[in-house]
Backbone bond lengths (Angstrom), bond angles and torsions (degrees), N, CA, C in turn:
res aa  C-N    CA-C-N  psi(-1)  N-CA   C-N-CA  omega(-1)  CA-C   N-CA-C  phi
1 M - - - 1.372 - - 1.643 112.30 -
2 L 1.407 114.21 -38.85 1.509 120.00 179.21 1.548 104.60 -60.81
3 R 1.187 120.71 -42.74 1.450 122.24 -174.12 1.611 110.75 -57.21
4 Y 1.342 118.05 -36.01 1.576 123.05 -178.37 1.478 105.94 -72.00
5 Y 1.387 116.89 -41.76 1.393 118.45 175.38 1.630 118.65 -56.18
6 V 1.324 106.70 -42.52 1.464 115.71 178.15 1.503 111.59 -67.01
7 I 1.320 118.03 -42.57 1.445 123.32 177.69 1.521 110.71 -65.28
8 A 1.309 117.44 -43.59 1.522 121.17 177.69 1.517 113.00 -62.73
9 T 1.368 114.43 -40.71 1.408 121.44 175.28 1.509 112.41 -57.47
10 A 1.330 114.25 -49.10 1.413 124.12 -179.10 1.564 113.69 -56.93
11 I 1.381 111.13 -40.93 1.466 118.20 -179.57 1.463 104.81 -69.89
12 V 1.244 125.74 -48.20 1.511 129.30 -174.30 1.676 103.38 -62.22
13 V 1.301 115.58 -42.05 1.483 112.91 -175.71 1.482 109.20 -66.26
14 A 1.371 114.14 -46.61 1.517 121.07 -177.24 1.616 110.86 -59.88
15 L 1.455 118.33 -48.49 1.298 112.05 175.10 1.517 118.48 -68.67
16 G 1.364 118.10 -34.45 1.394 115.52 172.47 1.462 121.27 -66.41
17 G 1.332 114.21 -26.59 1.543 121.62 169.59 1.523 108.26 -67.20
18 L 1.266 123.37 -47.37 1.481 122.31 177.47 1.543 112.22 -63.33
19 V 1.283 117.12 -40.77 1.477 117.37 -179.02 1.661 105.47 -66.21
20 F 1.292 120.48 -47.15 1.361 126.02 -177.83 1.551 110.99 -57.61
21 A 1.402 116.82 -50.19 1.329 125.80 178.73 1.588 112.15 -55.50
22 R 1.329 111.27 -40.58 1.549 119.13 -179.61 1.568 111.46 -64.69
23 R 1.368 114.05 -32.64 1.339 118.41 -170.66 1.544 107.90 -81.82
24 L 1.359 120.49 -21.39 1.413 125.08 179.78 1.505 118.09 -84.61
25 T 1.280 112.33 -14.74 1.600 116.16 173.93 1.524 108.64 -72.89
26 A 1.323 111.36 155.63 1.399 117.94 -179.77 1.548 109.27 -81.57
27 P 1.302 120.20 140.68 1.447 120.23 -172.63 1.571 104.38 -78.70
28 D 1.325 107.35 147.46 1.522 118.48 -177.94 1.588 108.64 -87.30
29 L 1.263 112.66 76.44 1.416 123.62 179.04 1.441 114.10 -103.93
30 R 1.298 122.39 129.40 1.457 127.19 177.56 1.606 104.38 -132.54
31 I 1.317 112.24 128.80 1.397 118.79 174.96 1.489 112.02 -117.66
32 E 1.261 119.86 118.13 1.445 123.92 176.31 1.377 113.50 -124.42
33 A 1.377 116.60 147.46 1.511 127.27 -176.36 1.468 105.66 -146.39
34 R 1.303 114.37 146.17 1.524 119.40 169.43 1.471 105.35 -107.03
35 P 1.323 112.31 130.58 1.528 116.68 176.06 1.558 110.44 -71.34
36 T 1.316 111.67 144.41 1.414 117.34 -177.67 1.559 106.22 -134.99
37 G 1.338 113.24 154.45 1.502 114.59 175.32 1.578 107.77 100.72
38 T 1.246 114.44 -175.74 1.464 125.59 -179.65 1.474 109.69 -101.59
39 P 1.354 121.42 121.39 1.369 118.75 176.06 1.589 112.42 -64.51
40 T 1.227 114.62 145.15 1.446 126.74 177.29 1.532 117.14 -115.14
41 V 1.316 116.06 145.22 1.486 117.22 179.82 1.496 102.75 -89.57
42 E 1.381 117.12 137.67 1.456 122.63 172.99 1.446 111.00 -87.28
43 T 1.337 123.92 131.21 1.447 124.84 172.08 1.511 108.01 -111.22
44 H 1.197 114.48 130.81 1.551 116.04 168.55 1.421 109.13 -116.15
45 R 1.403 110.01 126.59 1.523 121.03 179.42 1.636 106.87 -107.64
46 A 1.250 113.45 126.96 1.490 111.92 174.16 1.560 110.19 -65.41
47 E 1.344 112.59 138.21 1.478 116.86 175.88 1.495 104.23 -64.12
48 D 1.346 109.46 173.57 1.507 112.97 177.63 1.493 108.17 -60.07
49 A 1.463 110.55 118.29 1.425 117.54 -179.12 1.535 112.35 -59.52
50 V 1.295 113.50 118.46 1.465 118.43 179.16 1.508 112.64 -115.52
51 A 1.374 112.81 114.41 1.493 114.68 -176.99 1.483 112.21 -58.84
52 P 1.293 122.44 140.56 1.358 123.97 176.08 1.529 113.08 -56.65
53 A 1.247 113.50 139.72 1.491 116.80 -179.79 1.513 112.14 -65.62
54 A 1.317 111.41 143.07 1.461 112.88 -179.55 1.542 108.73 -76.99
55 F 1.269 113.53 155.41 1.431 115.62 179.81 1.530 110.37 -128.88
56 S 1.382 120.68 156.03 1.358 123.13 179.99 1.449 106.81 -139.23
57 G 1.369 117.83 157.64 1.495 121.43 177.09 1.626 105.03 -170.91
58 Q 1.340 106.80 167.29 1.406 110.43 178.46 1.526 109.59 -146.00
59 G 1.226 118.94 145.00 1.463 122.64 178.46 1.525 108.46 162.62
60 P 1.333 121.92 175.61 1.531 122.50 178.52 1.510 108.41 -70.76
61 W 1.335 122.75 -15.21 1.474 126.74 -173.12 1.375 114.70 -88.05
62 V 1.337 122.82 -4.48 1.481 125.00 -169.73 1.507 110.51 -62.08
63 L 1.256 121.51 -38.70 1.632 120.38 179.57 1.535 107.47 -67.21
64 S 1.323 118.95 -36.50 1.488 120.73 173.39 1.500 114.13 -62.29
65 A 1.315 117.43 -31.04 1.447 119.06 179.48 1.602 113.64 -70.54
66 L 1.253 115.79 -3.79 1.441 117.81 -174.98 1.600 110.22 -125.76
67 P 1.412 113.17 70.96 1.509 120.41 -172.25 1.523 112.44 -62.95
68 E 1.401 115.18 -17.58 1.587 114.45 -176.45 1.519 107.84 -83.83
69 C 1.409 113.81 -8.87 1.555 119.94 179.44 1.510 108.29 -113.37
70 F 1.288 122.57 -42.34 1.496 123.35 -172.51 1.475 108.55 -135.65
71 D 1.329 108.34 128.58 1.515 113.50 179.74 1.556 109.50 -110.25
72 E 1.423 113.05 104.87 1.438 116.68 -178.12 1.521 114.49 -66.27
73 Q 1.313 121.37 129.69 1.407 128.44 -171.27 1.621 107.26 -100.24
74 S 1.382 112.74 -40.85 1.396 118.30 -179.66 1.553 113.25 -152.48
75 R 1.338 114.96 163.43 1.544 119.07 178.89 1.490 105.39 -151.56
76 V 1.360 117.76 132.44 1.372 128.58 173.12 1.479 114.01 -130.67
77 R 1.322 118.65 131.54 1.434 121.74 -172.59 1.571 106.87 -132.54
78 G 1.310 123.05 139.40 1.434 124.74 175.99 1.443 113.64 171.85
79 P 1.308 115.65 -171.28 1.437 122.25 179.85 1.626 106.60 -60.14
80 A 1.309 112.84 140.27 1.496 118.38 176.23 1.394 117.42 -55.53
81 A 1.411 115.53 -39.03 1.409 116.39 -179.19 1.493 113.98 -74.30
82 A 1.318 121.24 -19.99 1.419 118.18 171.43 1.495 118.04 -85.94
83 L 1.274 113.93 -16.74 1.449 119.76 179.56 1.519 117.09 -104.56
84 E 1.353 116.07 -4.99 1.498 117.79 -176.30 1.441 112.65 -58.56
85 S 1.370 123.66 -30.13 1.357 123.80 -178.02 1.557 114.70 -68.77
86 R 1.411 114.14 -21.24 1.467 118.26 179.11 1.562 111.90 -89.39
87 V 1.377 121.21 -2.79 1.424 118.69 171.52 1.477 118.26 -68.62
88 P 1.280 121.52 126.88 1.452 123.13 -175.35 1.662 108.85 -58.63
89 P 1.377 112.41 150.18 1.450 112.51 174.29 1.533 114.71 -52.66
90 A 1.363 114.36 152.69 1.460 123.81 178.20 1.560 112.04 -57.02
91 A 1.361 117.38 -31.59 1.522 124.50 178.99 1.565 109.89 -60.37
92 D 1.307 116.84 -30.69 1.456 120.95 178.01 1.499 117.52 -83.62
93 R 1.305 115.92 -6.98 1.431 116.88 -179.14 1.602 110.36 -66.87
94 I 1.305 112.05 145.40 1.550 120.94 -178.51 1.590 103.15 -87.79
95 A 1.342 114.92 130.18 1.465 121.61 -167.29 1.526 105.44 -69.59
96 S 1.291 113.58 153.91 1.361 125.67 172.73 1.505 113.57 -62.71
97 G 1.332 121.35 132.02 1.386 126.02 -177.56 1.531 115.67 95.53
98 T 1.429 112.57 -0.84 1.442 120.73 -178.50 1.610 108.04 -78.41
99 V 1.305 113.67 139.10 1.519 118.32 -177.97 1.566 102.80 -118.35
100 L 1.339 116.00 126.77 1.454 121.43 179.23 1.584 110.58 -120.99
101 M 1.152 117.60 133.69 1.592 124.60 177.99 1.584 110.36 -96.89
102 A 1.291 121.72 119.14 1.406 127.56 -177.24 1.503 105.86 -125.10
103 G 1.350 117.71 100.39 1.551 111.22 -174.16 1.449 111.60 64.04
104 V 1.458 109.68 -130.11 1.505 115.85 -175.47 1.558 106.52 -95.96
105 C 1.391 117.70 10.47 1.516 123.45 -172.86 1.493 109.64 -100.28
106 R 1.290 116.30 141.60 1.606 123.58 173.22 1.465 106.04 -113.39
107 L 1.309 117.93 112.01 1.345 124.95 176.21 1.522 114.92 -99.74
108 S 1.341 118.79 121.69 1.520 123.66 -177.85 1.526 105.57 -109.48
109 V 1.280 116.04 124.20 1.527 120.78 175.68 1.578 107.06 -92.11
110 G 1.341 108.90 120.93 1.440 115.22 173.67 1.537 114.50 -94.70
111 A 1.290 124.05 178.33 1.433 128.20 174.74 1.605 111.53 -63.29
112 H 1.446 114.74 -33.93 1.456 110.33 -176.52 1.630 107.33 -139.56
113 D 1.368 112.80 2.65 1.440 119.33 -177.07 1.527 110.20 -140.87
114 I 1.386 117.05 171.87 1.353 123.04 173.92 1.496 109.96 -138.39
115 A 1.383 112.88 135.31 1.460 122.47 -174.93 1.524 108.58 -116.35
116 V 1.457 116.10 138.42 1.465 121.43 -173.53 1.521 100.22 -127.00
117 A 1.352 116.37 129.79 1.520 119.02 169.71 1.534 110.60 -123.27
118 R 1.250 113.65 128.69 1.431 120.31 172.84 1.566 109.22 -121.86
119 G 1.209 122.44 105.88 1.399 124.93 -177.58 1.542 109.98 55.60
120 P 1.396 124.38 -116.39 1.397 120.67 177.78 1.485 110.67 -95.00
121 D 1.307 119.93 1.99 1.469 123.90 -178.30 1.547 107.21 -83.13
122 R 1.472 112.04 139.14 1.423 117.09 174.85 1.522 108.56 -126.37
123 L 1.374 114.89 133.27 1.557 119.48 179.01 1.434 104.38 -134.97
124 R 1.343 112.23 152.67 1.557 117.99 -179.01 1.485 107.92 -144.53
125 V 1.342 116.54 134.94 1.421 122.70 157.96 1.396 114.55 -87.39
126 P 1.431 118.31 109.00 1.352 117.46 -174.89 1.566 124.56 -67.34
127 P 1.350 124.61 171.14 1.429 121.76 -179.19 1.535 106.77 -64.13
128 E 1.274 116.06 150.47 1.412 133.35 -11.45 1.480 113.51 -91.88
129 A 1.370 116.68 116.72 1.377 121.77 179.70 1.450 114.57 -132.78
130 A 1.224 119.10 142.04 1.462 123.25 -175.32 1.608 108.07 -133.97
131 L 1.312 115.01 146.27 1.434 117.83 -176.68 1.610 107.03 -120.82
132 Y 1.300 120.28 128.26 1.468 126.00 179.06 1.476 111.91 -122.60
133 R 1.400 111.80 151.02 1.470 118.30 177.58 1.572 101.53 -112.59
134 V 1.343 111.01 118.04 1.450 119.21 -176.44 1.562 105.51 -129.94
135 G 1.325 117.04 115.22 1.433 120.88 172.58 1.645 113.50 55.87
136 G 1.326 113.66 36.35 1.315 117.22 174.94 1.514 112.09 88.28
137 R 1.282 119.71 -4.38 1.442 126.98 -179.16 1.561 111.56 -111.45
138 L 1.274 117.29 158.82 1.310 123.55 174.76 1.605 113.22 -97.45
139 V 1.301 118.45 131.25 1.455 120.51 177.98 1.571 107.52 -120.72
140 L 1.356 115.36 122.79 1.353 122.07 178.72 1.574 109.02 -101.96
141 V 1.373 116.57 128.92 1.382 125.15 178.14 1.479 108.39 -117.94
142 A 1.369 119.59 116.15 1.412 124.77 177.63 1.514 113.28 -119.80
143 R 1.297 116.65 127.31 1.498 121.86 178.62 1.550 108.18 -102.45
144 T 1.295 115.01 135.18 1.500 126.81 173.51 1.451 108.79 -136.01
145 G 1.307 114.33 99.24 1.530 119.79 -177.00 1.508 107.74 63.10
146 G 1.322 118.52 -127.18 1.379 128.90 174.07 1.391 111.65 -84.91
147 E 1.324 131.11 4.51 1.437 130.77 179.50 1.464 111.32 -101.29
148 L 1.336 116.10 145.72 1.378 126.02 -178.34 1.504 109.84 -120.13
149 E 1.346 127.36 134.06 1.456 125.20 177.20 1.439 102.34 -127.57
150 I 1.326 117.24 128.94 1.456 123.28 178.59 1.609 108.72 -121.63
151 R 1.281 118.39 116.54 1.515 124.63 -179.46 1.421 111.01 -118.12
152 R 1.386 119.90 127.64 1.337 127.69 170.51 1.420 121.57 -103.23
153 Y 1.354 119.19 123.17 1.415 126.72 179.45 1.444 117.75 -111.24
């Protein structure tokens, strides 16, 4: 009886192998068509060129929204009492009235806020915001109520 099971198994494996091998071969498909008609030249006309609409916004995130100008390295947010030790020293603060160029962006430091212009776009980090230069990097410190947000660029 065992001999019949072995023979039946061999037959099933052989037939299954043939079917499986047949399915793996690429089909012999050829598609042919003869072109008819007269060829035409396509002409593309630009629609009335409309300049993209300018956008504006404000929040501590605006520098991060401009990756071609500012590359955010880290961000910390929490209660001001817990993060006060991470605020850079006052000597590293960038003076009010300073204008920095970063890529195509123009950053203007105000006494309590920061404005960024990129072409027609206008963005703003609202008060209370301060910008510091620490080790060749920019550090933005923004206070909102009892919260403090520190972003490094």
